[in-house]
N, C-alpha and C positions, 0 to 999 in steps of 0.2 A: 531598517524598516520596522516601524513599531506596529505590531499586530496584536497588541494587548486588547484592544477593544473588540476585535473579531473573536479572540479566545474568550473573552468575558461573555459575549453573545451566546456562544456554544455552551459555556458553563451554565448560564441562566436557563437555557433551553433544556439541558439535560438535568438540571436541578428539579424543574417542574415535573419532568417525566419520573424521576426517581422518586420524589416526594409522594407521588400518587401510587408508587409501586406498580407502575404499568409494565407490561412485558410484550405487548403486541405491537407489530409494525404499523397496523392501522391507527392505533392510538398515537403513535409517535408522529405520523403523517399529519394527524389532526392538529397536534400542537404546532407542527412546522408551518402549516397552512394559516393557522390563526394567527401566528406571530409574523406571517408573511416573510419567513426566514430566508427565502430564495434572494431576497433583496440584500443579503450580506455581500453579494457580488457587485452591488452598484458602487461601493466605495473601494473597489479593488484597485491595486497600483497598476500604472501603465507599463511598468517594467518589472523584471524578476518574477514573471508569472509562476514559473516552476516552484520558486521558493515560497511564493504565496500559497499555492495549492498544497504543497507538501506540509506547510505549517498547519493549515486547517486540518488535514488528514491527521497529521501527527498528534495534534491536540485531541482529536476524537479518539484515536487509537489509545491515547493515555487513559482515557476513561474506560475503553473496551477491555483493556488488559489490567485494570486497576484491581485492587483488593476490595472494591466497593461492593455494593449490593448487586444482585443479579439484574435488577431493574436498571441500575446505572450502567452496568457493563453491555447490556443489550441496547441501551439508549446510544452508547458509544458506537456500536455496530451499526445501528439504524442511521445514525448521523453520518457515519462514514459513507454509507450507501447513497444516502440522499445527497450529500455533497458532490459525489461523483456524477450522479445523474442529472443534477441541475447545474453543473458548472457551465460557464459560457464559452469555454475554450474547445475548439475543434482542430485537430484531434484532442480527445479528452486526455488530461493528465492522469496517468494511472496511479493507484494507490501503492506506495511503497511500504512493504512489510518485511521486517528482518526475519529470519528464521526463529528467533526467539518470540517474536510476536506471533508468528504463526503457530507455535506450540500453545501459546497462551489462548489463541482464538479456538484451537482445538478443544481446550479445557471448557471455554465458554459454550461450545456446540454440545459437549457432552452434558453440561449443566442444564442447558435448555431442553435437551432430550429427556432428562431425568425429571424435569418439571412439566413435561408434555407441552412444550412450546415448539410446535413443529415448524413455525415460520422462520425461526433463526437458522436451523440447519439448510432449509430450502433457499434461504437468502444467500447464505455463504456458497453454496452450490452454484447459484446463479452468477455470483460474482466471480467464481473461478470459471464457470463455463463461458461468460462474456469477456474473459481475460482482463478483468478490471485491475488485477493485482500484479505488481512486479515485485519479485522476491530478491532480497539482497542479504548483506552480512551485518550492516550497522544496526545494532540493537537500540531500541527506543530509550532505554536507561543509560546506555553507554555511549551515546553520541548525540550531537546537536542536529537540528534540522538542516543546518549547512552541511554537515557531514552526510546527511541523507541524500540531499541533492547532488553532492559530489559523487556519492556512491552510485547513484543512478546513472549519472553521466559516464563513470568508469565501466559500469557493467554493460551500458549500450555501446560504448566504444570497443570493449573487448569481444562483444558478440558480433560486431561489425567486422572486426579484424579476423575473428574465427570464421565467419562466413566467407570472407574473401579468401582465407586460406583453403578452405574446403573446395572453393570454386576452382582453384587451380591444382587441388590435390590430384597426385597420380598422373600428371600430364607433363609432357616434355617442355611446354612453356614455362613451367615453374623453375626449371633449371636455368633458363635465360633471364627471367624476370627477377628472381629471388637471389640466385647466387648464394653469397654468404649472408644476405639480408635476413633470411629466416633466423639465423642465429642471433643477429643484432637485435631483432625485433622481439625475440624470445617467444616465437609462435608456439614452440613446444610446451612451455610454461603456461601459456594462455589456454592451450588445449587441456592440460591437466587441471587447471583451475576451473574451467568450464565443466569438465567431467565431475570434479569433486563437488562442485556446486549443484549440479543437477542431481547427483546421489543424494546429497544432503537434503535437498528440497524435497525429493521423492520420498526420502525416508520420514521427514517431518509431516508430509501430507498424509501418507499411509498410516503413521503412527496416530 
């Protein structure tokens, strides 16, 4: 799937925003509407929708966590938010962020606060409150978009299995249903991974 034209559209939008050294969400929305940027979805593929959305998200995240100017990084954040809010899919595809991306997002929020840009922290809080973000392990620089989508699937499958495990926890029915299946399915390992992941995510957010 060739998504180079979509990525180029995002690059051009953020270039205009960064060249003017804009930092406000209102300004970004103005450029988005002027370019009728929501039409980016008109040419979306009929299959691999998850890959398509995560590719757009990943490209915006690349700008957001880059070493570029504050304007460009904020533009990446704003673009990420607008892509989520205007997507045509229901339910919406969540934004995948690695824990490394989350730490760099925190740096962006700190930089925004130091420059009295209150809309950025408020926007990140809104994204967290609305559960727009799915946290995982694959880093932007260390893995491809395909790895990101695969990781999302694995995380969702693990959570489903853990939820199933909890459903039958401490009940006699578990003895009859699972027998030695729990050992074969490595449910204990999944529990441990889930706990470690939650601890890492909590540490990154609090940090």
